[in-house]
SEPA-18653 format. One record per residue (C-alpha): x, y, z; residue number from 1. Coordinates in Angstrom, 1 decimal, always signed. Example, Ala and Ser with C-alpha at 12.3 -4.5 7.8 and 13.67 -1.06 7.14 Angstrom:
BEGIN
+--------+--------+--------+-----+
!     c1 !     c2 !     c3 ! num !
+--------+--------+--------+-----+
!  +12.3 !   -4.5 !   +7.8 !   1 !
!  +13.7 !   -1.1 !   +7.1 !   2 !
+--------+--------+--------+-----+
This chain:
BEGIN
+--------+--------+--------+-----+
!     c1 !     c2 !     c3 ! num !
+--------+--------+--------+-----+
!   +2.1 !  -30.0 !  +11.4 !   1 !
!   -0.8 !  -26.7 !  +11.5 !   2 !
!   -0.5 !  -23.7 !   +9.7 !   3 !
!   -0.4 !  -20.4 !  +11.6 !   4 !
!   -3.6 !  -18.1 !  +10.9 !   5 !
!   -2.9 !  -15.4 !   +8.7 !   6 !
!   -1.5 !  -12.0 !  +10.1 !   7 !
!   -2.8 !   -8.4 !   +9.9 !   8 !
!   -0.1 !   -6.3 !  +10.5 !   9 !
!   -1.1 !   -2.2 !  +11.1 !  10 !
!   +0.8 !   +0.3 !   +9.1 !  11 !
!   +2.6 !   +1.6 !  +12.6 !  12 !
!   +4.3 !   -1.6 !  +13.3 !  13 !
!   +5.2 !   -1.9 !   +9.3 !  14 !
!   +6.6 !   +1.2 !   +9.7 !  15 !
!   +8.8 !   -0.3 !  +12.5 !  16 !
!   +9.9 !   -2.8 !  +10.4 !  17 !
!  +10.6 !   -0.9 !   +7.6 !  18 !
!  +12.7 !   +2.0 !   +9.4 !  19 !
!  +14.5 !   -0.8 !  +11.5 !  20 !
!  +15.4 !   -2.5 !   +8.3 !  21 !
!  +16.6 !   +0.9 !   +6.8 !  22 !
!  +19.3 !   +2.1 !   +9.5 !  23 !
!  +21.1 !   -1.4 !   +8.7 !  24 !
!  +22.3 !   -1.7 !  +12.4 !  25 !
!  +21.1 !   -5.4 !  +12.6 !  26 !
!  +20.4 !   -8.1 !   +9.6 !  27 !
!  +17.3 !   -8.4 !   +8.3 !  28 !
!  +17.7 !  -11.7 !   +9.3 !  29 !
!  +17.7 !  -10.5 !  +12.7 !  30 !
!  +15.1 !   -7.9 !  +12.7 !  31 !
!  +12.5 !  -10.8 !  +11.2 !  32 !
!  +13.5 !  -12.8 !  +14.0 !  33 !
!  +13.3 !  -10.2 !  +16.4 !  34 !
!   +9.5 !   -8.9 !  +15.1 !  35 !
!   +8.5 !  -12.5 !  +14.2 !  36 !
!   +8.0 !  -12.1 !  +10.7 !  37 !
!   +9.8 !  -13.7 !   +7.6 !  38 !
!  +12.6 !  -11.9 !   +6.6 !  39 !
!  +11.2 !  -11.5 !   +2.7 !  40 !
!   +8.2 !   -9.8 !   +4.3 !  41 !
!  +10.2 !   -7.4 !   +6.3 !  42 !
!  +12.4 !   -7.0 !   +2.9 !  43 !
!   +8.9 !   -5.7 !   +1.2 !  44 !
!   +8.2 !   -3.4 !   +4.2 !  45 !
!  +11.4 !   -1.8 !   +3.1 !  46 !
!  +11.3 !   -1.6 !   -0.7 !  47 !
!   +7.9 !   -0.1 !   -0.1 !  48 !
!   +9.1 !   +2.6 !   +2.6 !  49 !
!  +11.7 !   +3.6 !   -0.3 !  50 !
!   +9.4 !   +3.8 !   -3.0 !  51 !
!   +6.8 !   +5.2 !   -1.2 !  52 !
!   +8.8 !   +8.2 !   +0.7 !  53 !
!   +8.2 !  +11.1 !   -1.6 !  54 !
!   +4.8 !  +11.1 !   -1.1 !  55 !
!   +5.1 !  +11.9 !   +2.3 !  56 !
!   +6.4 !  +15.4 !   +1.6 !  57 !
!   +3.3 !  +16.1 !   -0.9 !  58 !
!   +4.4 !  +13.7 !   -3.5 !  59 !
!   +1.1 !  +12.6 !   -3.8 !  60 !
!   -0.7 !  +15.8 !   -3.9 !  61 !
!   +1.4 !  +17.3 !   -7.3 !  62 !
!   -0.2 !  +14.0 !   -9.5 !  63 !
!   -3.8 !  +14.2 !   -7.8 !  64 !
!   -6.2 !  +13.2 !  -11.5 !  65 !
!   -7.7 !  +15.6 !  -13.7 !  66 !
!  -11.0 !  +16.4 !  -12.6 !  67 !
!  -14.5 !  +14.4 !  -14.1 !  68 !
!  -16.7 !  +15.4 !  -16.6 !  69 !
!  -20.3 !  +14.3 !  -14.2 !  70 !
!  -22.1 !  +15.8 !  -16.9 !  71 !
!  -20.6 !  +13.0 !  -19.5 !  72 !
!  -21.0 !  +10.4 !  -17.2 !  73 !
!  -24.6 !  +11.0 !  -16.5 !  74 !
!  -25.7 !  +11.0 !  -20.1 !  75 !
!  -24.0 !   +8.2 !  -20.4 !  76 !
!  -25.5 !   +6.6 !  -17.4 !  77 !
!  -29.4 !   +8.2 !  -19.2 !  78 !
!  -28.0 !   +6.0 !  -22.6 !  79 !
!  -27.5 !   +3.0 !  -20.9 !  80 !
!  -30.6 !   +3.4 !  -19.1 !  81 !
!  -32.8 !   +3.8 !  -21.7 !  82 !
!  -31.0 !   +0.9 !  -24.0 !  83 !
!  -31.3 !   -1.9 !  -21.2 !  84 !
!  -35.1 !   -0.9 !  -20.8 !  85 !
!  -35.7 !   -1.9 !  -24.3 !  86 !
+--------+--------+--------+-----+
């Protein structure tokens, strides 16, 4: 019994399967069989779509991180460089 080689699915394919699972017109098992993926994988993609749907409409931009203080980082790099030279 040989194992199937690992497959990498594109983001478009994952979205297509997740949207089809989200519609609910077919069961997860039917969708998975149609697209030749495991039912757990189709369920996981559906869950990820539901969790990250808000990011599509700018949710990620609102949660941007604070700017990094480059002066402090450069000072720390200089300090560590001097310590390593000794």
